[in-house]
N, C-alpha and C positions, 0 to 999 in steps of 0.2 A: 205249425203244429198245435198251438192253443185253439185255433178255430176248429180244427179237425177233432180235437178232444172234446170241445164244447158240443159239437154235433153228435159224435158217437156216444158219449156218456149220457147225454140227454135222451137219446134214443134207447139206450140200454135201460135207463132208469124209468122210462115212460110207464112201463107196466107197474112199477112200484107206486105210481101216483094215480093209478086207476081205482075204480071203486069195487073191483072184485074182491071177494073176501080173502083175508090173509091166511086163514086156516084151511087152505086147500089140501086135499089128500096127497101125501107123499107117495112117491113111486109111480106117479102118473104123468110125469113131465111138468108138474106144477112147482114153481119156486115161489115161496112166500116173499112178501115185500122186504122184510128184514134180511132174509137170506140173499135176495137178489142184490141188495145194496152191498152186502158183504162180499159177494162174488165179484162185483164190479171193482171194488177196492183191491181185492186180491189180484184180479187180472191186471190192473194198472201197475201194481208193484212187482208181481212175479212174472208177468208175461210181456206187457207192453213196454215199460221202461227198459228192462234188460234186453228185450228184443231190438229196440232202437240202437242201443249201445253195441249189440252184437253185430249189427250190419253197418256199424260205423256212422250212424246218424247222430248228430248232436242231440242228446236227450235232455240237456239243460232247460230248454223252453218247456218241454213236456213236464219235467220234474217240477219246475216252478209253477206251472199251471195246476198240477196235482196238489201242491201245497196250498196255493191260493184258493182253490176250489174246496178245500176242507177235506181232501181225501188222504191226508197224511196218516201215518201210522205211529201211534204212541206206544210206549212199552206195555201199557195196560189196556189199550183200546185199539183194536185192529179194524174197526169199522169206520165207514164214512158217515156223512150226515144222514 
């Protein structure tokens, strides 16, 4: 599971590391760098980890990876790196 998350999250965040401007127009399918990182963190916590548990896949390796990778959620900060 950690290797799969490494590959997927790196792919999802690749656009956040490109040189296109962050201030792209909203409503045209463009997601700014900061928003993209926030969406990835939200997907990990709301969709992926609960989805693994829902289909009875041991989510502990994935949960550990999320914490080690710095995508944890604190009470005041819901964004990743």
